[in-house]
C-alpha positions in Angstrom: 0.1 0.1 0.3 1.7 3.2 -0.9 1.8 6.3 1.2 2.9 10.0 0.6 3.8 12.3 2.4 4.4 15.8 1.5 6.6 18.9 3.7 5.0 21.7 3.4 5.5 25.4 5.2 6.7 28.8 3.7 10.2 29.1 2.6 13.0 28.8 4.2 11.4 27.0 7.5 13.2 23.6 7.1 11.7 21.9 4.6 15.1 20.1 3.8 16.4 19.6 5.9 13.9 17.2 7.4 14.0 15.7 3.7 17.5 15.5 4.7 16.5 13.4 8.3 14.5 11.3 6.8 15.6 9.6 4.0 18.1 8.5 1.9 18.6 11.1 -0.6 20.2 14.9 0.1 17.9 17.9 -0.9 19.3 21.1 -1.0 19.3 22.9 1.7 20.4 26.5 2.2 19.8 29.9 3.8 17.8 31.2 0.6 14.0 31.1 -0.6 12.8 28.9 -3.0 15.8 26.8 -2.6 13.4 23.7 -3.6 12.5 23.8 -7.3 11.0 20.6 -8.1 10.1 18.4 -5.8 12.7 15.5 -3.9 11.2 12.1 -3.5 13.1 9.9 -1.0 11.7 6.1 0.7 12.3 6.0 4.4 11.6 3.3 6.2 8.6 2.7 9.3 10.9 1.6 12.8 9.0 -0.7 13.9 10.9 -2.1 16.8 8.4 -5.6 16.8 9.7 -6.5 13.1 13.5 -6.5 15.4 12.3 -9.4 17.9 11.1 -10.5 14.7 13.5 -11.2 12.8 15.6 -12.5 16.8 14.2 -15.3 16.7 12.8 -16.2 13.6 16.0 -15.2 11.5 15.0 -14.9 8.2 17.8 -14.4 4.7 15.8 -11.4 4.5 14.2 -8.8 6.5 11.8 -6.0 4.9 10.7 -3.6 6.7 7.3 -1.3 5.4 8.9 2.0 3.8 6.9 5.5 3.6 7.6 8.2 0.5 8.0 11.6 1.6 8.5 14.3 -0.5 9.9 17.5 -0.2 8.0 20.1 -1.7 8.8 23.9 -2.7 8.1 27.1 -0.6 4.7 28.5 -0.7 3.8 32.9 -0.9 1.2 34.8 -0.6 -0.8 34.4 -4.2 0.1 30.8 -4.3 -3.8 29.9 -5.5 -3.8 33.3 -8.0 -0.2 31.6 -9.2 1.8 32.9 -7.4 5.9 32.3 -6.4 5.6 28.1 -7.5 2.3 28.3 -6.3 0.3 26.6 -8.3 3.4 23.2 -9.4 2.7 23.2 -5.4 -0.5 22.8 -5.2 0.2 20.5 -7.4 2.6 18.3 -6.2 0.6 18.7 -2.3 -3.0 17.1 -4.0 -0.9 13.9 -5.5 0.5 12.7 -1.4 -2.2 10.8 1.2 -1.2 13.5 4.0 0.3 16.7 4.8 3.1 17.7 6.9 3.1 21.6 7.4 6.4 22.1 9.0 6.1 25.7 10.9 9.3 28.2 11.9 8.8 28.0 16.0 13.0 29.5 16.6 14.5 32.7 16.7 18.0 32.7 15.3 19.1 36.2 12.7 22.1 33.8 10.6 17.8 33.1 8.8 16.4 34.8 7.0 12.6 34.5 7.6 10.7 35.2 4.5 8.3 38.1 6.2 11.0 38.9 7.4 9.7 37.9 11.3 8.9 34.4 13.5 5.1 34.1 13.8 4.2 30.5 13.2 0.6 31.4 13.6 1.0 33.5 10.4 2.5 31.5 8.5 0.1 28.5 9.0 -2.6 31.1 8.2 -0.7 32.3 5.4 -0.5 28.7 3.8 -4.2 27.8 5.2 -5.2 30.7 3.2 -4.1 29.3 0.2 -5.0 25.6 0.0 -9.0 27.5 1.5 -8.8 29.5 -2.5 -7.5 27.0 -4.3 -10.3 24.5 -2.3 -13.5 27.2 -3.7 -11.8 27.3 -6.9 -12.9 23.6 -7.3 -15.2 23.8 -4.8 -17.6 26.1 -6.5 -16.8 24.4 -10.3 -18.7 21.0 -9.1 -21.4 22.7 -7.2 -23.3 23.4 -10.2 -22.8 20.1 -11.5 -23.9 18.3 -8.9 -27.2 20.7 -8.2 -28.7 20.2 -11.8 -28.4 16.5 -10.8 -30.1 16.8 -7.9 -32.9 18.8 -9.9 -33.0 17.0 -12.7 -32.8 13.7 -11.5 -33.6 14.0 -8.1 -31.2 11.5 -7.5 -30.9 10.9 -3.9 -27.4 11.1 -3.9 -26.9 14.0 -5.7 -29.0 15.8 -3.3 -26.8 14.9 0.0 -23.7 15.5 -2.4 -25.3 18.9 -3.0 -26.1 19.7 0.4 -22.2 18.6 1.3 -20.7 20.8 -0.9 -22.8 23.5 0.5 -21.9 22.6 4.0 -17.6 22.1 3.2 -18.4 26.2 0.8 -19.7 27.7 3.8 -17.2 26.3 5.5 -14.1 27.2 3.7 -15.7 30.6 3.1 -14.5 31.3 7.0 -11.6 31.4 6.5 -11.8 27.4 8.0 -10.0 23.4 7.1 -12.0 21.1 4.8 -11.5 19.0 7.6 -13.1 20.7 10.6 -16.0 19.6 9.0 -18.1 17.8 11.3 -19.2 14.8 8.1 -19.5 11.3 9.0 -17.2 8.3 7.3 -20.0 7.9 5.4 -20.6 11.5 4.4 -16.3 12.1 3.6 -16.5 8.9 1.3 -19.4 11.0 -0.7 -17.4 14.2 -0.9 -13.3 12.5 -2.2 -13.8 13.2 -5.5 -13.3 16.2 -4.6 -9.8 15.8 -3.5 -9.7 18.9 -1.9 -6.5 20.3 -0.5 -7.3 21.1 3.2 -9.3 18.2 3.3 -5.9 15.9 4.0 -4.9 14.8 7.3 -2.2 17.2 8.3 1.0 16.6 11.3 1.6 19.9 12.0 5.7 20.0 12.8 7.0 22.9 15.5 10.9 23.4 14.3 12.3 24.0 17.2 16.2 24.6 18.5 18.0 22.8 20.9 16.2 23.7 24.2 13.5 23.5 23.3 13.2 19.9 21.7 11.9 18.4 24.7 10.2 21.2 26.2 9.0 23.0 23.6 8.3 27.2 23.7 6.0 30.2 23.7 5.7 29.3 19.2 4.5 25.8 19.7 2.1 27.0 22.0 0.6 29.8 19.7 0.0 26.9 17.0 -1.4 24.4 20.0 -3.7 26.8 19.8 -4.6 27.7 16.4 -4.8 24.4 15.8 -7.3 23.4 18.6 -10.6 23.4 16.4 -8.7 20.5 13.8 -8.1 17.8 14.0 -4.7 17.6 13.3 -2.0 15.7 15.4 1.4 18.5 16.3 4.6 17.5 17.2 8.1 19.4 18.1 11.2 18.2 16.9 14.7 20.5 16.1 15.1 19.6 12.8 19.0 20.3 13.6 19.5 18.3 16.0 18.0 15.6 13.9 20.1 16.1 11.3 22.9 15.8 13.0 21.9 12.9 14.6 21.4 10.9 10.9 24.7 11.7 10.3 25.8 9.7 12.5 26.1 5.3 11.8 26.2 3.9 14.9 23.1 3.1 16.5 24.5 3.2 19.5 25.4 6.7 19.6 22.8 7.7 18.3 21.2 6.7 21.2 23.7 9.1 23.3 23.0 11.6 21.7 19.6 11.5 22.6 19.7 10.7 26.3 22.1 13.6 26.2 19.1 15.8 24.9 16.7 13.8 27.5 14.9 12.0 24.4 13.9 8.7 24.4 13.6 8.4 20.2 14.1 10.7 17.7 12.0 13.8 16.8 11.9 11.6 12.6 10.5 7.9 13.9 7.5 10.1 16.0 7.3 11.8 12.5 6.5 8.7 11.0 4.9 6.5 12.8 2.7 10.2 13.6 2.0 10.1 9.9 1.0 6.4 9.9 -1.9 7.2 13.1 -3.6 9.9 11.5 -3.8 7.6 8.3 -5.8 4.9 9.6 -3.2 2.5 9.5 -2.1 -0.7 10.5 0.6 -3.5 10.2 0.7 -7.1 10.0 4.0 -9.6 9.5 4.6 -12.9 7.3 7.4 -14.3 8.9 9.6 -17.6 7.9 13.0 -18.8 7.5 12.8 -17.2 3.6 12.2 -13.5 5.1 10.6 -11.6 7.9 8.6 -9.0 6.2 6.1 -5.6 7.5 2.5 -5.0 5.3 1.0 -2.1 5.4 -3.5 -2.0 5.4 -5.7 0.3 6.1 -7.7 -0.2 10.0 -10.5 -2.7 10.2 -9.2 -4.5 6.8 -10.4 -8.2 7.0 -8.3 -10.8 6.1 -8.8 -11.8 2.4 -8.2 -7.5 2.0 -4.9 -7.9 4.1 -3.6 -11.0 1.6 -5.0 -9.1 -1.2 -1.7 -6.3 -0.4 0.1 -8.8 -1.3 -1.2 -10.2 -3.9 -4.4 -9.8 -5.7 -5.1 -13.8 -6.4 -4.5 -14.3 -2.4 -7.3 -11.5 -1.6 -9.4 -13.8 -5.0 -9.0 -17.1 -3.4 -9.1 -17.0 -0.2 -9.3 -19.9 2.1 -8.6 -18.8 5.6 -5.5 -17.0 7.5 -3.2 -18.6 10.2 -3.1 -16.0 12.6 -0.5 -15.9 15.9 -0.8 -12.3 17.4 3.1 -10.6 18.4 2.2 -10.9 22.0 2.3 -14.8 22.5 5.1 -15.2 18.8 7.1 -12.9 20.8 6.4 -15.2 24.8 7.2 -18.7 23.2 9.6 -18.0 20.6 8.7 -19.4 17.4 5.8 -20.3 15.8 6.0 -24.1 16.1 5.6 -23.7 20.1 2.8 -21.1 19.5 1.4 -23.9 17.7 2.4 -26.7 20.8 1.1 -23.4 22.9 -2.5 -24.0 21.2 -2.5 -20.4 20.6 -2.1 -19.8 16.4 -6.0 -19.7 15.2 -7.6 -20.5 11.6 -10.1 -17.2 10.7 -12.3 -16.7 8.0 -13.0 -14.0 5.4 -14.8 -12.3 7.9 -11.6 -11.7 10.5 -10.7 -8.5 10.9 -6.7 -8.1 10.8 -5.6 -6.5 14.0 -2.4 -4.9 14.0 1.1 -6.3 14.8 -1.1 -10.0 14.0 1.5 -12.0 11.8 -0.3 -14.4 9.4 0.2 -17.0 7.3 -2.8 -17.4 4.4 -4.1 -20.3 2.9 -5.6 -19.6 -0.8 -6.3 -21.6 -4.0 -6.6 -19.3 -7.4 
């Protein structure tokens, strides 16, 4: 299952430095606006301690973690919705992403230029929000006319419902709010998903702070917290410059020691990747054998056949049953054979909803 997160923000807030921390690819990071023109794309490993522990027990020939694609998108400026700066390109790039990582500068440093001359993360957030909202309004107004005709001419119940939802979204956007704040049910969101609204995408606000604020945050972070209180969004506080230094360390023990010196238990980039997983309603199951231990990404609520289809469509079509071991049981007993002997391997059918951390073998016939 492909997952793509776009890193957005005003020019010069630390997007490319963050991208470098996350990805083996090296984006140019420089102290001037529009350093990033073409979007940089990197594939990163999703950190999962469970995969490591399973591999220690199974000792496979190969270990395959699940991955996320990260896109470092060009900085946005006022007027982007009308094509100012790199606006059209920015908006096209962000439309292709599943989630947004919105980087906000939350530190003072006279040596780093701010595109608007002063540090104000809430103002910066509003600049980008406004441009995305204006673009969404433009898209919505085109769609409202079409669905209104369908509702009035054909009397189609679904078209009528869509029309009502579209008007609700239009009202929200005109108030300067993002579409994600709409109080819709999952079924209602399903009806409007073909609008591909930019402000409906899940968002993580990443407050880029200085070293001394990495653990406790600062006044800028508190301002952002208040500003996003009404949104369905996550907030993370990360000292991106420090993360860049940690990423340069080759040795795991050195990285761990560095984090301990800062009073941190885990690298901020790890927290960010896990947060992206969470906000997209994703989870992981595993396949484990001597040839390969592998992590697979699925949406929460997927059934066993749907999870099997992530491996190969034939697995879903010809699904017979799934042999399932919980992660905790596998760790407790130490091997598949020991789990079977203890009577802890379950046989599940087509209705089984896969749980996070399940170790699964699929039986199928095509």
